[in-house]
Kinemage of the C-alpha trace (Angstrom):
@kinemage 1
@onewidth
@group {chain A} dominant
@subgroup {mainchain}
@vectorlist {calphas} color= white
{ca met a 1} P -33.577 -46.806 -1.744
{ca ser a 2} L -34.711 -45.756 -5.187
{ca glu a 3} L -34.437 -47.865 -8.318
{ca glu a 4} L -31.973 -45.322 -9.718
{ca gln a 5} L -29.734 -45.646 -6.644
{ca leu a 6} L -29.823 -49.440 -6.861
{ca gln a 7} L -28.983 -49.294 -10.563
{ca glu a 8} L -26.029 -47.009 -9.838
{ca ile a 9} L -24.739 -49.431 -7.176
{ca ala a 10} L -25.139 -52.342 -9.582
{ca asp a 11} L -23.349 -50.434 -12.353
{ca lys a 12} L -20.398 -49.604 -10.074
{ca ala a 13} L -20.158 -53.089 -8.547
{ca asp a 14} L -16.965 -55.017 -9.177
{ca met a 15} L -18.927 -58.269 -9.194
{ca ile a 16} L -22.572 -59.343 -8.908
{ca ile a 17} L -23.473 -62.863 -7.803
{ca ala a 18} L -27.026 -64.053 -7.091
{ca asn a 19} L -28.325 -60.477 -6.763
{ca tyr a 20} L -25.535 -59.487 -4.322
{ca ala a 21} L -23.431 -56.506 -5.451
{ca phe a 22} L -19.772 -56.733 -4.359
{ca thr a 23} L -17.918 -53.405 -4.446
{ca lys a 24} L -14.374 -52.600 -3.291
{ca cys a 25} L -14.209 -49.927 -0.579
{ca asp a 26} L -11.612 -48.557 1.853
{ca lys a 27} L -12.509 -51.149 4.502
{ca gly a 28} L -12.562 -54.104 2.111
{ca ile a 29} L -15.602 -55.318 0.183
{ca arg a 30} L -19.074 -53.819 0.570
{ca ile a 31} L -21.907 -56.232 -0.227
{ca leu a 32} L -25.516 -55.267 -0.840
{ca leu a 33} L -28.470 -57.507 -1.622
{ca leu a 34} L -29.999 -55.602 -4.527
{ca ser a 35} L -33.476 -57.066 -4.022
{ca asn a 36} L -33.435 -56.100 -0.313
{ca pro a 37} L -31.037 -53.194 0.298
{ca asp a 38} L -31.509 -53.449 4.068
{ca gln a 39} L -29.308 -56.571 3.821
{ca ala a 40} L -25.730 -55.289 3.614
{ca cys a 41} L -22.308 -56.026 5.075
{ca val a 42} L -18.610 -55.273 4.745
{ca leu a 43} L -15.976 -58.007 4.559
{ca asn a 44} L -12.234 -57.507 4.861
{ca asp a 45} L -10.014 -58.762 2.049
{ca asp a 46} L -9.758 -62.166 3.758
{ca gly a 47} L -13.545 -62.549 3.790
{ca glu a 48} L -14.039 -61.866 7.505
{ca met a 49} L -17.105 -59.822 8.434
{ca ile a 50} L -16.336 -56.288 9.669
{ca glu a 51} L -19.839 -54.758 9.672
{ca ser a 52} L -23.204 -56.328 9.048
{ca ala a 53} L -26.896 -55.614 8.723
{ca met a 54} L -27.455 -59.183 7.469
{ca asp a 55} L -28.557 -62.274 9.299
{ca asp a 56} L -25.937 -64.964 9.847
{ca ser a 57} L -27.127 -67.171 6.994
{ca his a 58} L -26.754 -64.322 4.473
{ca val a 59} L -23.301 -63.434 5.815
{ca ala a 60} L -22.151 -67.056 5.488
{ca leu a 61} L -23.488 -67.170 1.938
{ca val a 62} L -21.793 -63.953 0.773
{ca gln a 63} L -18.540 -64.977 2.463
{ca ala a 64} L -18.597 -68.222 0.479
{ca tyr a 65} L -19.412 -66.365 -2.771
{ca tyr a 66} L -16.617 -63.869 -2.130
{ca leu a 67} L -13.953 -66.403 -1.200
{ca lys a 68} L -14.767 -68.588 -4.209
{ca asn a 69} L -14.813 -65.682 -6.700
{ca lys a 70} L -12.592 -62.899 -5.299
{ca glu a 71} L -9.968 -63.387 -8.020
{ca leu a 72} L -12.599 -62.103 -10.478
{ca met a 73} L -12.451 -58.724 -8.731
{ca gly a 74} L -8.798 -58.212 -9.645
{ca asn a 75} L -6.214 -56.868 -7.199
{ca ile a 76} L -7.710 -56.709 -3.749
């Protein structure tokens, strides 16, 4: 993924925490590790994993970030 594509994802993100970009999508919340774009997942609005290309430790971490901060994303 190019630097320009990563910048565009970061710019459109609803929230960025610890280099993870959280973006609302039709399925819920798409999460991408900006420093390693191969690490990505989708959580539903309740924070449950729907799709993942992340290892379990990364998923647990982003779930915790999301659940603690989801009110910052507005109406979900």
